[in-house]
Each structure stands twice: as C-alpha cells, then as structure tokens.
Residue frames as a rotation matrix with the C-alpha (Angstrom) as fourth column:
MET 1
-0.120 0.108 -0.987 -15.10
0.742 0.670 -0.017 -12.61
0.660 -0.734 -0.161 34.67
ALA 2
0.694 0.475 0.541 -16.50
-0.002 -0.750 0.661 -10.63
0.720 -0.460 -0.520 37.58
ASN 3
-0.471 -0.872 0.134 -14.21
-0.128 -0.083 -0.988 -9.41
0.873 -0.483 -0.073 40.34
ASN 4
-0.805 0.076 -0.588 -14.78
0.548 0.475 -0.688 -9.76
0.227 -0.877 -0.424 44.10
ASN 5
-0.782 0.522 -0.341 -17.33
-0.181 -0.713 -0.678 -6.85
-0.597 -0.468 0.651 44.17
GLU 6
-0.071 0.756 0.650 -19.57
0.656 0.527 -0.541 -8.60
-0.752 0.388 -0.533 41.63
LYS 7
0.509 0.146 -0.849 -18.59
-0.435 -0.807 -0.400 -5.93
-0.743 0.572 -0.347 39.08
MET 8
0.881 -0.223 0.418 -17.43
0.469 0.533 -0.704 -6.67
-0.065 0.816 0.574 35.57
SER 9
-0.097 -0.968 -0.230 -13.82
0.597 -0.241 0.765 -6.05
-0.796 -0.063 0.601 34.69
ARG 10
0.044 0.052 -0.998 -13.11
-0.561 -0.825 -0.068 -3.33
-0.826 0.563 -0.007 32.11
GLU 11
-0.865 -0.460 -0.199 -12.01
-0.431 0.479 0.765 -6.06
-0.256 0.748 -0.613 29.71
GLU 12
-0.697 0.664 0.270 -15.27
0.658 0.742 -0.127 -7.96
-0.285 0.089 -0.954 30.06
ALA 13
0.167 0.795 -0.583 -17.37
0.322 -0.603 -0.730 -4.84
-0.932 -0.066 -0.357 29.81
GLY 14
-0.257 -0.364 -0.895 -15.50
-0.702 -0.567 0.432 -3.78
-0.665 0.739 -0.110 26.67
ARG 15
-0.990 -0.126 0.068 -15.95
-0.058 0.787 0.614 -7.19
-0.131 0.604 -0.786 25.11
LYS 16
-0.367 0.926 0.088 -19.70
0.782 0.358 -0.511 -7.26
-0.504 -0.118 -0.855 25.87
GLY 17
0.178 0.395 -0.901 -20.11
-0.078 -0.907 -0.413 -3.72
-0.981 0.144 -0.131 24.63
GLY 18
-0.602 -0.518 -0.608 -18.32
-0.669 -0.089 0.738 -4.60
-0.437 0.851 -0.293 21.41
GLU 19
-0.911 0.303 0.278 -20.46
0.376 0.887 0.267 -7.66
-0.166 0.348 -0.923 20.88
THR 20
-0.011 0.960 -0.280 -23.66
0.635 -0.210 -0.743 -5.69
-0.772 -0.186 -0.608 21.42
THR 21
0.005 -0.072 -0.997 -22.53
-0.464 -0.884 0.061 -2.97
-0.886 0.463 -0.038 19.06
ALA 22
-0.884 -0.427 -0.191 -21.65
-0.381 0.419 0.824 -5.54
-0.272 0.801 -0.533 16.37
LYS 23
-0.620 0.728 0.293 -25.11
0.703 0.682 -0.205 -7.07
-0.349 0.079 -0.934 16.65
ASN 24
0.243 0.823 -0.513 -26.80
0.561 -0.551 -0.618 -3.68
-0.791 -0.138 -0.596 16.25
HIS 25
0.349 -0.199 -0.916 -24.81
-0.556 -0.830 -0.032 -2.17
-0.754 0.520 -0.401 13.37
ASP 26
0.879 0.017 0.476 -23.92
0.350 0.654 -0.671 -3.13
-0.323 0.756 0.569 9.81
LYS 27
0.077 -0.927 0.367 -20.88
0.978 0.141 0.152 -2.79
-0.192 0.347 0.918 7.62
GLU 28
0.185 0.059 0.981 -21.83
0.557 -0.829 -0.055 0.78
0.810 0.556 -0.186 6.49
PHE 29
0.972 0.221 0.082 -21.85
0.050 -0.534 0.844 1.93
0.230 -0.816 -0.530 10.09
TYR 30
0.537 -0.840 -0.080 -18.28
0.492 0.235 0.839 0.81
-0.685 -0.490 0.539 10.62
GLN 31
-0.072 -0.545 0.835 -17.19
0.981 -0.191 -0.040 2.26
0.181 0.816 0.549 7.29
GLU 32
0.531 0.366 0.764 -18.72
0.313 -0.923 0.224 5.63
0.787 0.120 -0.605 8.23
ILE 33
0.978 -0.208 -0.010 -17.10
-0.065 -0.354 0.933 5.81
-0.198 -0.912 -0.359 11.68
GLY 34
0.285 -0.913 0.291 -13.83
0.777 0.398 0.488 4.64
-0.561 0.087 0.823 10.16
GLN 35
0.058 -0.206 0.977 -13.95
0.834 -0.528 -0.161 7.40
0.549 0.824 0.141 7.60
LYS 36
0.823 0.286 0.491 -14.75
-0.001 -0.864 0.504 10.01
0.568 -0.416 -0.711 10.25
GLY 37
0.805 -0.587 -0.091 -11.89
0.224 0.158 0.962 8.77
-0.550 -0.794 0.259 12.39
GLY 38
0.081 -0.793 0.604 -9.51
0.975 0.189 0.118 8.94
-0.207 0.580 0.788 9.42
GLU 39
0.302 0.116 0.946 -10.57
0.522 -0.850 -0.063 12.47
0.797 0.513 -0.318 8.63
ALA 40
0.982 0.048 0.182 -10.17
-0.125 -0.555 0.822 13.59
0.140 -0.830 -0.540 12.23
THR 41
0.530 -0.847 0.047 -6.75
0.560 0.391 0.731 11.97
-0.637 -0.361 0.681 12.38
SER 42
0.008 -0.547 0.837 -5.65
0.980 -0.164 -0.116 13.69
0.200 0.821 0.534 9.17
GLU 43
0.623 0.282 0.730 -6.73
0.183 -0.960 0.214 17.06
0.760 0.000 -0.649 10.56
ASN 44
0.957 -0.175 0.232 -4.69
-0.276 -0.303 0.912 16.56
-0.089 -0.937 -0.338 13.69
HIS 45
0.364 -0.865 0.345 -1.49
0.302 0.460 0.835 15.09
-0.881 -0.200 0.429 12.26
ASP 46
0.446 -0.317 -0.837 1.05
-0.744 -0.651 -0.150 16.13
-0.497 0.690 -0.527 9.68
LYS 47
0.650 -0.221 -0.727 3.08
-0.573 0.486 -0.660 14.37
0.498 0.846 0.189 7.00
GLU 48
-0.407 -0.907 0.113 5.79
-0.718 0.241 -0.653 13.36
0.565 -0.347 -0.749 9.47
PHE 49
-0.127 0.490 0.862 3.25
-0.827 0.427 -0.365 11.54
-0.547 -0.760 0.351 11.65
TYR 50
0.840 0.543 -0.023 2.24
-0.450 0.671 -0.590 9.32
-0.304 0.506 0.807 8.75
GLN 51
0.329 -0.812 -0.482 5.85
-0.583 0.226 -0.780 8.80
0.742 0.538 -0.399 7.70
GLU 52
-0.513 -0.560 0.651 6.73
-0.845 0.197 -0.496 7.67
0.150 -0.805 -0.574 11.19
ILE 53
0.106 0.604 0.790 3.84
-0.642 0.648 -0.409 5.24
-0.759 -0.464 0.457 11.59
GLY 54
0.872 0.127 -0.472 4.48
-0.473 0.464 -0.749 3.93
0.124 0.877 0.465 8.07
GLN 55
-0.030 -0.976 -0.215 8.09
-0.704 0.173 -0.689 3.29
0.710 0.130 -0.692 8.90
LYS 56
-0.491 -0.090 0.866 7.21
-0.815 0.397 -0.421 1.60
-0.306 -0.913 -0.268 12.16
GLY 57
0.550 0.778 0.305 4.68
-0.561 0.614 -0.554 -0.60
-0.618 0.134 0.774 10.36
GLY 58
0.685 -0.382 -0.620 7.23
-0.527 0.329 -0.784 -1.53
0.503 0.864 0.024 7.67
GLU 59
-0.395 -0.887 0.239 9.79
-0.799 0.204 -0.565 -2.43
0.453 -0.415 -0.789 10.31
ALA 60
-0.216 0.424 0.879 7.30
-0.727 0.531 -0.435 -4.57
-0.651 -0.734 0.194 12.22
THR 61
0.819 0.549 -0.167 6.24
-0.501 0.542 -0.675 -6.31
-0.280 0.636 0.719 9.04
SER 62
0.371 -0.747 -0.551 9.81
-0.596 0.263 -0.759 -7.03
0.712 0.610 -0.348 7.99
GLU 63
-0.553 -0.574 0.604 10.56
-0.830 0.315 -0.461 -8.53
0.074 -0.756 -0.650 11.41
ASN 64
-0.123 0.622 0.774 7.56
-0.528 0.619 -0.581 -10.87
-0.840 -0.480 0.252 11.19
HIS 65
0.873 0.473 0.120 7.83
-0.143 0.482 -0.865 -11.99
-0.467 0.738 0.488 7.56
ASP 66
-0.025 -0.917 0.399 10.40
0.240 0.382 0.893 -13.67
-0.970 0.118 0.210 5.37
LYS 67
-0.792 -0.388 -0.472 11.52
-0.343 -0.357 0.869 -13.37
-0.506 0.849 0.150 1.74
GLU 68
-0.835 0.483 0.263 8.75
0.544 0.651 0.529 -15.70
0.084 0.585 -0.807 0.53
PHE 69
0.025 0.860 -0.509 6.08
0.765 -0.344 -0.544 -13.42
-0.643 -0.376 -0.667 2.01
TYR 70
-0.068 -0.112 -0.991 7.38
-0.279 -0.952 0.127 -10.47
-0.958 0.285 0.034 -0.01
GLN 71
-0.960 -0.269 -0.074 7.68
-0.161 0.319 0.934 -12.60
-0.228 0.909 -0.349 -3.14
GLU 72
-0.536 0.827 0.170 4.07
0.839 0.544 0.002 -13.73
-0.091 0.144 -0.985 -2.78
ILE 73
0.279 0.671 -0.687 2.62
0.503 -0.711 -0.490 -10.22
-0.818 -0.209 -0.536 -2.17
GLY 74
-0.429 -0.497 -0.754 4.74
-0.420 -0.630 0.654 -8.89
-0.800 0.597 0.061 -5.02
LYS 75
-0.969 0.104 0.223 3.39
0.239 0.612 0.754 -11.55
-0.058 0.784 -0.618 -7.34
LYS 76
-0.142 0.986 -0.088 -0.19
0.932 0.104 -0.348 -10.84
-0.334 -0.131 -0.933 -6.25
GLY 77
0.140 0.133 -0.981 0.34
0.115 -0.986 -0.117 -7.11
-0.983 -0.097 -0.154 -6.75
GLY 78
-0.766 -0.498 -0.406 1.81
-0.363 -0.185 0.913 -7.61
-0.530 0.847 -0.039 -10.18
GLU 79
-0.783 0.542 0.306 -1.08
0.622 0.672 0.402 -9.86
0.012 0.505 -0.863 -11.19
ALA 80
0.120 0.862 -0.492 -3.65
0.783 -0.387 -0.487 -7.37
-0.610 -0.327 -0.722 -9.87
THR 81
-0.147 -0.273 -0.951 -1.92
-0.243 -0.922 0.302 -4.52
-0.959 0.275 0.069 -11.70
SER 82
-0.958 -0.279 -0.060 -1.77
-0.132 0.246 0.960 -6.44
-0.253 0.928 -0.273 -15.00
GLU 83
-0.483 0.852 0.201 -5.51
0.872 0.489 0.027 -7.25
-0.076 0.188 -0.979 -14.71
SER 84
0.359 0.702 -0.615 -6.50
0.702 -0.637 -0.318 -3.66
-0.615 -0.318 -0.722 -14.05
HIS 85
0.128 -0.386 -0.914 -4.27
-0.407 -0.861 0.306 -1.90
-0.904 0.333 -0.267 -16.62
GLY 86
0.930 0.228 0.287 -4.10
0.186 0.381 -0.906 -2.13
-0.316 0.896 0.312 -20.39
LYS 87
0.330 -0.823 0.462 -1.21
0.941 0.247 -0.232 -2.00
0.076 0.512 0.856 -22.79
GLU 88
0.467 -0.124 0.876 -1.22
0.238 -0.936 -0.259 1.81
0.852 0.329 -0.408 -22.78
PHE 89
0.962 -0.105 0.252 -0.33
-0.272 -0.306 0.912 1.91
-0.019 -0.946 -0.323 -19.06
TYR 90
0.564 -0.787 0.249 2.77
0.492 0.563 0.664 -0.22
-0.663 -0.252 0.705 -19.62
GLN 91
0.269 -0.428 0.863 3.76
0.871 -0.273 -0.408 1.74
0.411 0.861 0.299 -22.72
GLU 92
0.708 0.061 0.703 3.54
-0.082 -0.983 0.167 4.99
0.701 -0.176 -0.691 -20.75
ILE 93
0.883 -0.401 0.245 5.48
-0.277 -0.024 0.960 3.79
-0.379 -0.916 -0.133 -17.76
GLY 94
0.458 -0.743 0.488 8.10
0.791 0.591 0.158 2.17
-0.406 0.314 0.858 -20.05
GLU 95
0.340 -0.296 0.893 8.59
0.616 -0.647 -0.449 5.44
0.711 0.702 -0.038 -21.93
LYS 96
0.827 0.024 0.562 8.72
-0.342 -0.772 0.536 7.46
0.447 -0.635 -0.630 -18.69
GLY 97
0.805 -0.555 0.211 11.23
0.096 0.472 0.876 5.06
-0.586 -0.685 0.433 -17.20
GLY 98
0.329 -0.683 0.652 13.37
0.944 0.257 -0.207 5.16
-0.026 0.684 0.729 -20.29
GLU 99
0.488 -0.088 0.868 13.30
0.257 -0.936 -0.240 8.92
0.834 0.340 -0.434 -20.33
ALA 100
0.913 -0.114 0.391 14.15
-0.404 -0.368 0.837 9.17
0.049 -0.923 -0.382 -16.62
ARG 101
0.620 -0.721 0.309 17.03
0.410 0.634 0.655 6.70
-0.668 -0.280 0.689 -16.96
GLY 102
0.403 -0.432 0.807 18.21
0.847 -0.158 -0.507 8.41
0.347 0.888 0.302 -20.20
ASN 103
0.784 -0.064 0.617 18.66
-0.141 -0.987 0.076 11.63
0.604 -0.146 -0.783 -18.24
GLN 104
0.808 -0.454 0.376 21.08
-0.388 0.071 0.919 9.83
-0.444 -0.888 -0.119 -15.95
ARG 105
0.773 -0.488 0.406 23.26
0.614 0.737 -0.283 8.24
-0.161 0.468 0.869 -18.63
ASP 106
-0.021 -0.825 -0.565 26.71
0.094 -0.564 0.820 9.39
-0.995 -0.036 0.089 -19.51
ASP 107
0.701 0.344 -0.624 27.33
-0.471 -0.434 -0.768 10.78
-0.535 0.833 -0.142 -22.95
SER 108
-0.429 -0.889 0.158 29.99
-0.477 0.372 0.796 8.27
-0.767 0.266 -0.584 -24.01
ASP 109
0.416 0.530 -0.739 29.45
-0.907 0.189 -0.375 6.80
-0.059 0.827 0.560 -27.47
ASP 110
-0.496 -0.626 0.602 30.12
-0.640 0.732 0.234 3.14
-0.587 -0.270 -0.764 -26.80
GLY 111
-0.822 0.171 -0.543 27.77
-0.417 0.468 0.779 1.81
0.388 0.867 -0.313 -29.45
LYS 112
-0.787 0.561 -0.256 25.12
0.613 0.664 -0.429 0.80
-0.071 -0.495 -0.866 -26.93
MET 113
-0.089 0.868 0.488 21.48
0.482 -0.392 0.784 1.93
0.872 0.305 -0.383 -27.04
SER 114
-0.775 -0.103 0.623 20.66
-0.403 -0.679 -0.614 4.67
0.487 -0.727 0.485 -24.56
ARG 115
-0.859 0.494 -0.133 18.26
0.411 0.512 -0.755 3.83
-0.305 -0.703 -0.643 -21.76
GLU 116
-0.339 0.743 -0.577 15.86
-0.451 -0.666 -0.593 6.40
-0.826 0.059 0.561 -23.10
GLU 117
-0.358 0.134 -0.924 15.89
-0.917 0.135 0.375 4.77
0.175 0.982 0.075 -26.53
ALA 118
-0.923 0.003 -0.384 15.50
0.043 0.994 -0.097 1.28
0.382 -0.106 -0.918 -24.99
GLY 119
-0.679 0.716 -0.164 12.47
0.207 -0.028 -0.978 2.46
-0.705 -0.698 -0.130 -23.00
ARG 120
-0.176 0.595 -0.785 10.91
-0.798 -0.553 -0.241 4.07
-0.577 0.584 0.571 -26.06
LYS 121
-0.514 -0.058 -0.856 11.52
-0.713 0.583 0.389 0.97
0.476 0.811 -0.341 -28.19
GLY 122
-0.966 0.207 -0.155 10.15
0.258 0.814 -0.520 -1.26
0.019 -0.543 -0.840 -25.39
GLY 123
-0.419 0.854 -0.309 7.02
-0.153 -0.401 -0.903 0.87
-0.895 -0.331 0.298 -25.24
GLU 124
-0.163 0.314 -0.935 6.64
-0.974 -0.203 0.101 0.74
-0.158 0.927 0.339 -29.04
LYS 125
-0.814 -0.200 -0.545 7.16
-0.359 0.912 0.201 -3.05
0.457 0.359 -0.814 -29.09
SER 126
-0.859 0.512 -0.016 4.45
0.333 0.534 -0.777 -3.64
-0.390 -0.673 -0.629 -26.48
ARG 127
-0.325 0.757 -0.566 1.98
-0.610 -0.626 -0.487 -1.61
-0.723 0.187 0.665 -28.59
ARG 128
-0.612 -0.013 -0.791 2.09
-0.750 0.328 0.574 -4.18
0.252 0.944 -0.211 -31.33
C-alpha cells in the first residue's frame, strides 16, 4: 500500500521485487545463490556459531512440536534409512555398537553375554 507521499512502503517494494525476481529466475538460480551464501557464511563463522544456531533451532522446534511429531519424523527417518542402506550397513553398526558398549562393561562373570558379543552375534544373525 502506498503512503501519503505516493511512495511504496519498503514492505511493498520488497514484495514486488521478490515477485519480479521469482518470475525471472529458475530453481538453479536460487540453488546457486543459496550455495554462495552458505559458503560465505561458513567462511565468516566458526563451529560455535553453528552450535548456537543449531541449539536455538532445536529449542524452538521442541517448543512448537509434541511427542507425536518426533515419533513421526523418527519413523520416517528410520524408513528412509532402511530403504537406502543394505544389510551390511546394519551389520557394521551393530558390531561397532557392540564393541563400544563392550568397552564400557564391567568384568564380572555373571554368566551373561557381553554387550560386545551380543552386538557381534546380532550382526552375524542379520547376515543370514
């Protein structure tokens, strides 16, 4: 909407400029400027910057979403991972997890299988 001096407001000028730009450029244009912006940002900021904005984003997300949201995105992520990885992926992470947990176990001999052994056996079982 124009103000009293027949001039456009900044908001209106920005909106019109954005609409014109969108009409004149394709997806690749926006990908290229996005990549350039990301590269410039990474050159000007350190690890702590990204940790801080990641934490703020996570906090904002948790304030705006409930348990069901996280269950749904977890399910989608699990399905996407299972579609893009084969048996070998799960065998490898099972073995690594078992080894990592095995390093944390106590050395008591209580007749139970060690975590390392359980991870190894789980990896072997999924190979069949």
